[in-house]
C-alpha positions as CSV (number, residue, x, y, z in Angstrom):
1,M,62.9,-29.2,-18.2
2,I,65.3,-29.2,-21.1
3,S,67.2,-32.2,-19.7
4,D,64.0,-34.2,-18.8
5,P,63.7,-37.1,-21.4
6,E,60.1,-37.8,-20.3
7,L,59.0,-34.2,-21.0
8,Q,60.8,-34.3,-24.3
9,G,58.9,-37.4,-25.3
10,A,55.6,-35.7,-24.2
11,V,56.5,-32.7,-26.4
12,V,57.2,-35.0,-29.4
13,H,53.9,-36.8,-28.9
14,T,52.0,-33.5,-28.6
15,V,53.7,-32.2,-31.8
16,I,52.8,-35.4,-33.7
17,Y,49.2,-35.2,-32.5
18,T,49.0,-31.5,-33.5
19,V,50.4,-32.2,-37.0
20,L,47.8,-35.0,-37.5
21,F,44.8,-33.2,-35.8
22,V,44.9,-29.6,-37.0
23,P,45.0,-30.0,-40.8
24,A,42.5,-32.9,-40.6
25,S,40.0,-30.9,-38.4
26,V,40.2,-27.9,-40.7
27,L,39.7,-29.9,-43.9
28,L,37.0,-32.1,-42.5
29,G,35.2,-29.1,-41.0
30,L,35.4,-27.3,-44.4
31,F,34.1,-30.3,-46.2
32,L,31.2,-30.9,-43.9
33,A,30.3,-27.2,-43.9
34,V,30.2,-27.1,-47.7
35,A,28.0,-30.2,-47.7
36,L,25.6,-28.7,-45.1
37,N,25.4,-25.3,-46.8
38,R,22.5,-26.4,-48.9
39,R,18.7,-26.1,-48.9
40,I,17.7,-29.7,-48.6
41,R,15.1,-31.5,-46.6
42,F,15.9,-32.1,-42.9
43,I,19.0,-29.9,-43.2
44,G,18.4,-28.7,-39.6
45,L,18.5,-32.3,-38.4
46,Y,21.8,-33.0,-40.2
47,R,23.4,-29.8,-38.8
48,T,22.3,-30.8,-35.3
49,A,23.6,-34.3,-35.7
50,I,27.0,-33.0,-36.7
51,F,27.3,-30.8,-33.7
52,V,26.1,-33.3,-31.1
53,P,29.6,-35.0,-30.7
54,F,31.1,-31.6,-29.8
55,V,29.0,-31.3,-26.6
56,A,29.5,-34.9,-25.6
57,S,31.6,-35.2,-22.4
58,A,35.2,-36.5,-22.5
59,A,34.2,-39.5,-20.4
60,A,31.5,-40.5,-22.9
61,T,34.0,-40.1,-25.8
62,G,36.6,-42.1,-23.9
63,I,34.1,-44.9,-23.3
64,L,33.1,-44.9,-26.9
65,T,36.8,-45.0,-28.0
66,T,37.5,-48.0,-25.8
67,Y,34.4,-49.8,-27.1
68,L,35.3,-49.2,-30.7
69,F,39.1,-49.8,-30.6
70,S,39.6,-52.4,-27.9
71,P,41.9,-55.1,-29.4
72,Q,40.0,-58.0,-27.8
73,F,36.3,-56.9,-27.8
74,G,36.2,-53.7,-29.9
75,L,33.8,-53.2,-32.8
76,I,36.4,-52.3,-35.3
77,N,38.4,-55.5,-34.8
78,N,35.2,-57.5,-34.9
79,V,34.5,-56.0,-38.3
80,L,38.0,-56.9,-39.4
81,R,37.5,-60.5,-38.3
82,V,34.4,-60.8,-40.3
83,L,36.2,-59.4,-43.4
84,H,39.1,-61.8,-42.7
85,L,41.5,-58.8,-42.4
86,P,44.4,-58.7,-39.9
87,E,43.3,-57.3,-36.5
88,Q,45.1,-54.3,-35.1
89,G,46.4,-53.4,-31.6
90,W,44.8,-49.9,-31.7
91,L,45.0,-48.5,-28.2
92,E,47.4,-51.1,-27.0
93,D,49.9,-50.6,-29.9
94,R,52.3,-47.7,-29.4
95,H,52.4,-47.0,-33.1
96,E,48.6,-46.8,-33.5
97,A,47.4,-45.4,-30.2
98,M,48.0,-41.7,-31.1
99,V,46.2,-42.2,-34.5
100,V,43.2,-43.5,-32.6
101,I,43.3,-40.6,-30.2
102,T,43.4,-38.2,-33.3
103,I,40.4,-40.0,-34.9
104,M,38.3,-39.7,-31.8
105,S,39.3,-36.1,-31.3
106,L,38.2,-35.4,-34.9
107,W,34.8,-37.0,-34.1
108,G,34.1,-34.2,-31.6
109,E,36.2,-31.3,-32.6
110,A,35.4,-31.3,-36.3
111,A,31.9,-30.1,-35.3
112,F,33.3,-26.9,-34.1
113,T,35.2,-26.1,-37.3
114,T,32.1,-27.1,-39.2
115,V,29.9,-24.6,-37.4
116,I,32.4,-21.8,-37.9
117,Y,32.9,-22.5,-41.6
118,L,29.1,-22.9,-42.1
119,A,28.5,-19.4,-40.6
120,A,31.3,-18.0,-42.8
121,L,29.8,-19.6,-45.9
122,Q,26.4,-18.1,-45.2
123,D,28.0,-14.7,-45.1
124,V,29.5,-14.9,-48.6
125,P,27.5,-12.5,-50.8
126,G,25.2,-14.5,-53.0
127,D,25.3,-11.9,-55.8
128,V,29.1,-12.3,-56.2
129,I,28.7,-16.1,-56.6
130,E,25.8,-15.6,-59.1
131,A,28.0,-13.1,-61.1
132,A,30.8,-15.7,-61.3
133,R,28.4,-18.3,-62.5
134,I,27.0,-16.0,-65.1
135,D,30.6,-15.4,-66.3
136,G,30.9,-19.1,-66.9
137,A,32.7,-20.3,-63.8
138,N,32.0,-23.9,-62.8
139,S,31.4,-25.0,-59.2
140,W,35.1,-25.6,-58.4
141,Q,36.2,-22.3,-59.9
142,V,33.4,-20.5,-57.9
143,F,34.6,-22.1,-54.7
144,W,38.4,-21.6,-55.3
145,R,38.2,-18.1,-56.8
146,V,35.3,-16.5,-55.0
147,V,34.4,-18.4,-51.8
148,W,37.8,-19.5,-50.5
149,P,39.3,-16.0,-50.4
150,Q,36.3,-15.0,-48.2
151,L,37.1,-17.9,-45.8
152,A,40.8,-17.1,-45.4
153,P,40.4,-15.1,-42.1
154,V,38.2,-17.8,-40.7
155,T,40.7,-20.5,-41.6
156,V,43.4,-18.6,-39.7
157,F,41.2,-18.4,-36.6
158,V,40.2,-22.0,-36.8
159,A,43.9,-23.1,-37.3
160,I,45.0,-21.1,-34.2
161,W,42.1,-22.4,-32.1
162,Q,42.6,-26.0,-33.0
163,T,46.3,-25.7,-32.5
164,L,45.8,-24.5,-29.0
165,Q,43.3,-27.2,-28.4
166,A,45.8,-29.8,-29.7
167,I,48.6,-28.6,-27.5
168,Q,46.3,-28.8,-24.4
169,L,45.1,-32.4,-25.1
170,F,44.4,-34.1,-21.8
171,D,40.9,-35.4,-21.2
172,L,40.7,-38.0,-24.0
173,V,44.2,-39.4,-23.1
174,Y,43.1,-39.5,-19.4
175,T,39.9,-41.5,-20.1
176,T,41.5,-44.0,-22.6
177,T,45.2,-44.8,-22.4
178,R,46.5,-42.9,-19.4
179,G,49.5,-42.0,-21.5
180,G,50.2,-45.5,-22.6
181,P,51.1,-47.9,-24.0
182,L,54.8,-47.2,-23.1
183,E,54.0,-43.5,-22.8
184,A,53.2,-43.3,-26.5
185,T,50.2,-41.0,-25.9
186,Q,51.6,-39.0,-23.1
187,T,51.1,-35.4,-24.0
188,I,52.5,-32.3,-22.3
189,V,49.3,-31.5,-20.3
190,Y,49.0,-35.2,-19.2
191,Y,52.6,-35.2,-18.1
192,L,52.1,-31.9,-16.3
193,W,49.1,-33.5,-14.4
194,K,51.1,-36.6,-13.6
195,V,54.0,-34.6,-12.2
196,A,51.9,-32.2,-10.2
197,F,49.1,-34.4,-8.9
198,Q,50.5,-37.9,-8.9
199,N,54.1,-37.2,-8.0
200,L,53.2,-34.1,-6.0
201,Q,56.0,-32.1,-7.6
202,F,54.0,-28.9,-7.7
203,G,56.9,-26.6,-8.4
204,Y,58.1,-28.5,-11.4
205,G,54.5,-28.9,-12.6
206,S,54.0,-25.2,-12.4
207,A,57.2,-24.6,-14.4
208,V,56.0,-26.9,-17.1
209,A,52.6,-25.1,-17.1
210,Y,54.4,-21.7,-17.5
211,G,56.5,-23.1,-20.4
212,L,53.4,-24.4,-22.1
213,F,51.7,-21.0,-21.7
214,F,54.6,-19.1,-23.3
215,V,54.8,-21.6,-26.2
216,T,51.1,-21.1,-27.0
217,L,51.4,-17.4,-26.6
218,I,54.3,-17.3,-29.1
219,I,52.5,-19.5,-31.6
220,T,49.4,-17.3,-31.4
221,I,51.4,-14.0,-31.8
222,A,53.4,-15.4,-34.7
223,V,50.4,-16.7,-36.6
224,T,48.4,-13.4,-36.0
225,V,51.3,-11.2,-37.2
226,Y,51.8,-13.3,-40.3
227,S,48.1,-13.3,-41.1
228,R,47.9,-9.5,-40.7
229,K,50.9,-9.0,-43.0
230,T,49.3,-11.2,-45.6
231,G,46.0,-9.4,-45.3
232,R,44.2,-12.4,-43.7
233,E,43.4,-11.0,-40.3
234,A,41.6,-13.4,-38.0
235,F,41.4,-10.9,-35.0
Protein backbone atom coordinates (compact mmCIF):
# COMPACT_ATOMS: atom_id res chain seq x y z
CA MET A 1 0.00 0.00 0.00
CA ILE A 2 2.78 2.43 0.89
CA SER A 3 4.57 1.83 -2.41
CA ASP A 4 1.42 1.95 -4.57
CA PRO A 5 1.49 5.22 -6.58
CA GLU A 6 -2.15 4.90 -7.64
CA LEU A 7 -3.27 4.59 -4.04
CA GLN A 8 -1.09 7.57 -3.12
CA GLY A 9 -2.83 9.60 -5.82
CA ALA A 10 -6.23 8.52 -4.50
CA VAL A 11 -5.20 9.64 -1.01
CA VAL A 12 -4.11 13.03 -2.33
CA HIS A 13 -7.38 13.50 -4.21
CA THR A 14 -9.38 12.52 -1.13
CA VAL A 15 -7.45 14.99 1.03
CA ILE A 16 -8.00 17.77 -1.52
CA TYR A 17 -11.70 17.01 -1.61
CA THR A 18 -11.90 16.93 2.19
CA VAL A 19 -10.12 20.28 2.51
CA LEU A 20 -12.51 21.84 0.00
CA PHE A 21 -15.69 20.16 1.17
CA VAL A 22 -15.66 20.17 4.98
CA PRO A 23 -15.12 23.91 5.69
CA ALA A 24 -17.48 24.88 2.86
CA SER A 25 -20.24 22.55 4.09
CA VAL A 26 -19.93 23.80 7.68
CA LEU A 27 -19.96 27.48 6.70
CA LEU A 28 -22.73 27.08 4.14
CA GLY A 29 -24.85 25.07 6.57
CA LEU A 30 -24.36 27.70 9.29
CA PHE A 31 -25.26 30.51 6.89
CA LEU A 32 -28.42 28.77 5.69
CA ALA A 33 -29.44 27.85 9.24
CA VAL A 34 -29.13 31.46 10.40
CA ALA A 35 -31.13 32.59 7.37
CA LEU A 36 -33.87 30.02 8.06
CA ASN A 37 -34.02 30.65 11.80
CA ARG A 38 -36.68 33.30 11.36
CA ARG A 39 -40.41 33.68 11.66
CA ILE A 40 -41.35 34.62 8.14
CA ARG A 41 -44.07 33.56 5.74
CA PHE A 42 -43.64 30.12 4.13
CA ILE A 43 -40.61 29.35 6.33
CA GLY A 44 -41.66 25.68 6.47
CA LEU A 45 -41.59 25.52 2.67
CA TYR A 46 -38.11 27.06 2.55
CA ARG A 47 -36.77 24.61 5.13
CA THR A 48 -38.22 21.68 3.21
CA ALA A 49 -36.75 22.93 -0.06
CA ILE A 50 -33.29 23.15 1.52
CA PHE A 51 -33.49 19.56 2.77
CA VAL A 52 -34.80 17.97 -0.44
CA PRO A 53 -31.35 17.62 -2.12
CA PHE A 54 -30.11 15.62 0.87
CA VAL A 55 -32.60 12.82 0.24
CA ALA A 56 -32.01 12.77 -3.53
CA SER A 57 -30.29 9.61 -4.75
CA ALA A 58 -26.68 9.61 -5.88
CA ALA A 59 -27.81 8.60 -9.36
CA ALA A 60 -30.09 11.63 -9.63
CA THR A 61 -27.33 13.92 -8.38
CA GLY A 62 -24.89 12.40 -10.86
CA ILE A 63 -27.29 12.91 -13.76
CA LEU A 64 -27.88 16.51 -12.69
CA THR A 65 -24.12 17.08 -12.44
CA THR A 66 -23.56 15.75 -15.93
CA TYR A 67 -26.40 17.89 -17.28
CA LEU A 68 -25.07 21.06 -15.68
CA PHE A 69 -21.33 20.63 -16.23
CA SER A 70 -21.04 18.78 -19.54
CA PRO A 71 -18.43 20.72 -21.60
CA GLN A 72 -20.40 20.29 -24.83
CA PHE A 73 -24.06 20.42 -23.82
CA GLY A 74 -24.06 21.51 -20.17
CA LEU A 75 -26.21 24.34 -18.90
CA ILE A 76 -23.28 26.17 -17.26
CA ASN A 77 -21.27 26.38 -20.48
CA ASN A 78 -24.39 27.47 -22.39
CA VAL A 79 -24.72 30.36 -19.96
CA LEU A 80 -21.03 31.20 -20.43
CA ARG A 81 -21.52 31.23 -24.20
CA VAL A 82 -24.42 33.66 -23.91
CA LEU A 83 -22.30 35.92 -21.69
CA HIS A 84 -19.37 35.65 -24.14
CA LEU A 85 -17.15 34.19 -21.44
CA PRO A 86 -14.62 31.38 -22.00
CA GLU A 87 -16.09 27.92 -21.69
CA GLN A 88 -14.64 25.47 -19.18
CA GLY A 89 -13.81 21.78 -19.35
CA TRP A 90 -15.49 21.04 -16.01
CA LEU A 91 -15.78 17.27 -15.61
CA GLU A 92 -13.37 16.66 -18.49
CA ASP A 93 -10.66 18.94 -17.10
CA ARG A 94 -8.43 17.28 -14.52
CA HIS A 95 -7.90 20.61 -12.73
CA GLU A 96 -11.61 21.41 -12.45
CA ALA A 97 -13.30 18.03 -12.05
CA MET A 98 -12.74 17.77 -8.29
CA VAL A 99 -14.10 21.29 -7.81
CA VAL A 100 -17.28 20.26 -9.65
CA ILE A 101 -17.58 17.15 -7.47
CA THR A 102 -17.22 19.35 -4.38
CA ILE A 103 -19.89 21.78 -5.57
CA MET A 104 -22.39 19.02 -6.24
CA SER A 105 -21.58 17.38 -2.91
CA LEU A 106 -22.35 20.67 -1.19
CA TRP A 107 -25.66 20.83 -3.02
CA GLY A 108 -26.78 17.76 -1.10
CA GLU A 109 -24.70 17.56 2.06
CA ALA A 110 -25.08 21.20 3.13
CA ALA A 111 -28.71 20.37 3.89
CA PHE A 112 -27.58 18.04 6.67
CA THR A 113 -25.44 20.69 8.38
CA THR A 114 -28.24 23.20 7.92
CA VAL A 115 -30.72 20.99 9.78
CA ILE A 116 -28.25 20.32 12.61
CA TYR A 117 -27.37 24.00 13.02
CA LEU A 118 -31.02 25.03 12.78
CA ALA A 119 -31.92 22.70 15.64
CA ALA A 120 -29.01 24.05 17.70
CA LEU A 121 -30.00 27.66 17.02
CA GLN A 122 -33.52 27.00 18.22
CA ASP A 123 -32.09 25.63 21.49
CA VAL A 124 -30.20 28.84 22.27
CA PRO A 125 -32.01 30.52 25.22
CA GLY A 126 -33.97 33.49 24.00
CA ASP A 127 -33.65 35.36 27.30
CA VAL A 128 -29.84 35.36 26.97
CA ILE A 129 -30.08 36.90 23.50
CA GLU A 130 -32.60 39.44 24.72
CA ALA A 131 -30.34 40.39 27.66
CA ALA A 132 -27.42 40.96 25.28
CA ARG A 133 -29.55 43.21 23.08
CA ILE A 134 -30.73 45.20 26.11
CA ASP A 135 -27.08 45.68 27.06
CA GLY A 136 -26.49 47.29 23.66
CA ALA A 137 -25.05 44.45 21.61
CA ASN A 138 -25.67 44.61 17.87
CA SER A 139 -26.64 41.60 15.74
CA TRP A 140 -23.05 40.62 14.98
CA GLN A 141 -22.00 40.88 18.62
CA VAL A 142 -25.01 38.81 19.71
CA PHE A 143 -24.11 36.09 17.24
CA TRP A 144 -20.36 36.06 17.92
CA ARG A 145 -20.46 36.48 21.72
CA VAL A 146 -23.68 34.68 22.64
CA VAL A 147 -24.85 32.33 19.90
CA TRP A 148 -21.55 31.03 18.51
CA PRO A 149 -20.23 29.66 21.85
CA GLN A 150 -23.47 27.68 22.13
CA LEU A 151 -22.82 26.18 18.69
CA ALA A 152 -19.24 25.04 19.35
CA PRO A 153 -20.10 21.41 20.30
CA VAL A 154 -22.41 21.14 17.29
CA THR A 155 -19.65 22.45 15.04
CA VAL A 156 -17.28 19.77 16.32
CA PHE A 157 -19.86 17.07 15.61
CA VAL A 158 -20.63 18.41 12.13
CA ALA A 159 -16.93 18.72 11.26
CA ILE A 160 -16.26 15.11 12.31
CA TRP A 161 -19.30 13.81 10.47
CA GLN A 162 -18.55 15.70 7.25
CA THR A 163 -14.90 14.66 7.37
CA LEU A 164 -15.93 11.01 7.57
CA GLN A 165 -18.37 11.55 4.72
CA ALA A 166 -15.64 13.20 2.63
CA ILE A 167 -13.16 10.40 3.22
CA GLN A 168 -15.77 7.87 2.09
CA LEU A 169 -16.76 9.67 -1.12
CA PHE A 170 -17.72 7.14 -3.78
CA ASP A 171 -21.23 7.40 -5.20
CA LEU A 172 -20.94 10.81 -6.87
CA VAL A 173 -17.59 9.89 -8.43
CA TYR A 174 -19.03 6.59 -9.66
CA THR A 175 -22.06 8.24 -11.29
CA THR A 176 -20.14 11.06 -12.98
CA THR A 177 -16.43 10.70 -13.77
CA ARG A 178 -15.59 7.09 -12.82
CA GLY A 179 -12.37 8.46 -11.32
CA GLY A 180 -11.38 10.45 -14.40
CA PRO A 181 -10.20 12.41 -16.21
CA LEU A 182 -6.73 10.86 -15.88
CA GLU A 183 -7.69 9.59 -12.39
CA ALA A 184 -8.02 13.18 -11.16
CA THR A 185 -11.15 12.36 -9.14
CA GLN A 186 -10.22 8.86 -8.03
CA THR A 187 -10.78 8.74 -4.28
CA ILE A 188 -9.72 6.09 -1.78
CA VAL A 189 -13.09 4.33 -1.72
CA TYR A 190 -13.42 4.39 -5.51
CA TYR A 191 -9.91 2.95 -5.80
CA LEU A 192 -10.84 0.31 -3.22
CA TRP A 193 -13.92 -0.62 -5.27
CA LYS A 194 -11.93 -0.77 -8.50
CA VAL A 195 -9.24 -2.99 -6.99
CA ALA A 196 -11.66 -5.36 -5.28
CA PHE A 197 -14.56 -5.58 -7.74
CA GLN A 198 -12.99 -4.79 -11.09
CA ASN A 199 -9.51 -6.28 -10.71
CA LEU A 200 -10.82 -8.96 -8.29
CA GLN A 201 -7.92 -8.37 -5.87
CA PHE A 202 -10.08 -8.94 -2.81
CA GLY A 203 -7.18 -9.31 -0.38
CA TYR A 204 -5.56 -6.03 -1.36
CA GLY A 205 -8.95 -4.31 -1.43
CA SER A 206 -9.61 -5.54 2.12
CA ALA A 207 -6.22 -4.21 3.23
CA VAL A 208 -7.06 -0.77 1.82
CA ALA A 209 -10.44 -0.90 3.58
CA TYR A 210 -8.81 -1.70 6.92
CA GLY A 211 -6.33 1.12 6.40
CA LEU A 212 -9.18 3.54 5.69
CA PHE A 213 -11.00 2.34 8.82
CA PHE A 214 -8.00 3.01 11.08
CA VAL A 215 -7.44 6.45 9.54
CA THR A 216 -11.06 7.48 10.19
CA LEU A 217 -10.87 6.02 13.70
CA ILE A 218 -7.71 7.99 14.52
CA ILE A 219 -9.20 11.22 13.15
CA THR A 220 -12.37 10.77 15.19
CA ILE A 221 -10.49 10.01 18.41
CA ALA A 222 -8.06 12.90 17.94
CA VAL A 223 -10.80 15.46 17.29
CA THR A 224 -12.93 14.14 20.16
CA VAL A 225 -10.04 14.28 22.65
CA TYR A 226 -9.13 17.79 21.54
CA SER A 227 -12.74 18.99 21.82
CA ARG A 228 -13.06 17.59 25.33
CA LYS A 229 -9.83 19.22 26.45
CA THR A 230 -11.02 22.56 25.14
CA GLY A 231 -14.47 22.14 26.69
CA ARG A 232 -16.32 21.74 23.39
CA GLU A 233 -17.54 18.18 23.71
CA ALA A 234 -19.54 16.87 20.79
CA PHE A 235 -20.10 13.37 22.24
